[in-house]
C-alpha positions as CSV (number, residue, x, y, z in Angstrom):
1,G,157.0,74.7,41.9
2,P,155.3,75.5,45.0
3,A,152.0,73.4,44.5
4,S,154.6,70.4,44.8
5,A,156.6,71.9,47.8
6,G,153.3,72.6,49.7
7,R,152.4,68.6,48.9
8,K,156.2,67.8,50.0
9,A,155.8,70.2,53.5
10,E,152.2,68.7,53.9
11,M,153.6,65.1,53.6
12,N,156.4,65.7,56.0
13,F,154.0,67.5,58.4
14,R,151.7,64.2,58.4
15,E,155.1,62.2,59.4
16,M,156.0,64.3,62.1
17,N,152.4,64.5,63.7
18,K,152.1,60.9,63.0
19,E,155.9,60.6,65.4
20,L,154.9,62.6,67.6
21,R,151.7,60.5,68.5
22,S,153.2,57.7,68.6
23,Q,155.7,58.9,70.8
24,L,153.2,60.2,72.9
25,A,151.5,57.2,73.4
26,E,155.1,55.1,74.2
27,G,155.2,58.1,77.1
28,K,152.0,57.3,78.3
29,Q,152.6,53.7,78.5
30,R,156.3,54.1,80.2
31,L,154.3,56.6,83.0
32,R,152.0,53.8,83.5
33,D,154.4,51.3,83.9
34,L,156.4,53.9,86.2
35,K,153.6,54.3,88.4
36,E,152.8,50.8,88.9
37,K,156.6,50.0,89.6
38,L,157.5,53.0,91.8
39,H,153.6,52.9,93.1
40,I,153.3,56.6,92.7
41,P,150.4,58.3,93.5
42,E,147.4,59.3,90.9
43,S,147.5,62.7,91.5
44,I,151.4,62.7,90.5
45,A,150.9,60.6,87.7
46,Y,148.2,62.4,86.4
47,S,150.4,66.1,86.7
48,L,153.1,64.3,84.9
49,A,150.8,63.1,82.0
50,N,149.4,66.5,82.1
51,Q,152.9,68.0,81.6
52,L,153.3,65.8,78.4
53,Q,150.5,66.4,77.0
54,K,151.3,69.9,77.4
55,Y,154.5,69.9,75.7
56,S,153.0,67.6,72.9
57,K,150.4,70.2,71.9
58,F,153.1,73.0,72.0
59,Y,155.9,71.2,69.8
60,R,153.1,70.4,66.9
61,F,152.0,74.0,67.7
62,T,155.4,75.0,66.9
63,T,155.9,72.8,64.0
64,L,152.3,73.5,62.6
65,K,153.6,77.5,62.4
66,G,157.0,76.5,61.1
67,M,155.7,74.9,58.0
68,N,153.2,77.7,57.3
69,N,155.8,80.0,57.7
70,C,157.7,78.3,55.3
71,M,154.9,78.0,52.9
72,S,153.8,81.5,53.0
73,S,157.5,82.4,51.7
74,L,156.7,80.3,49.0
């Protein structure tokens, strides 16, 4: 029923959120590595990290909004 679908959607959201956090952490580490290898100035590295974080927040918001839309249609 709707309750089990809600629990399943919540678990899926948690799994996706965990995966996104992991990807963000990996991205930040790659950025640090790249900065060291290429000697990227701090300001450019900061700008790239900021873009990565904005994208991550947007993706999480979009995913959450989609999950909410699915839940409200049940």
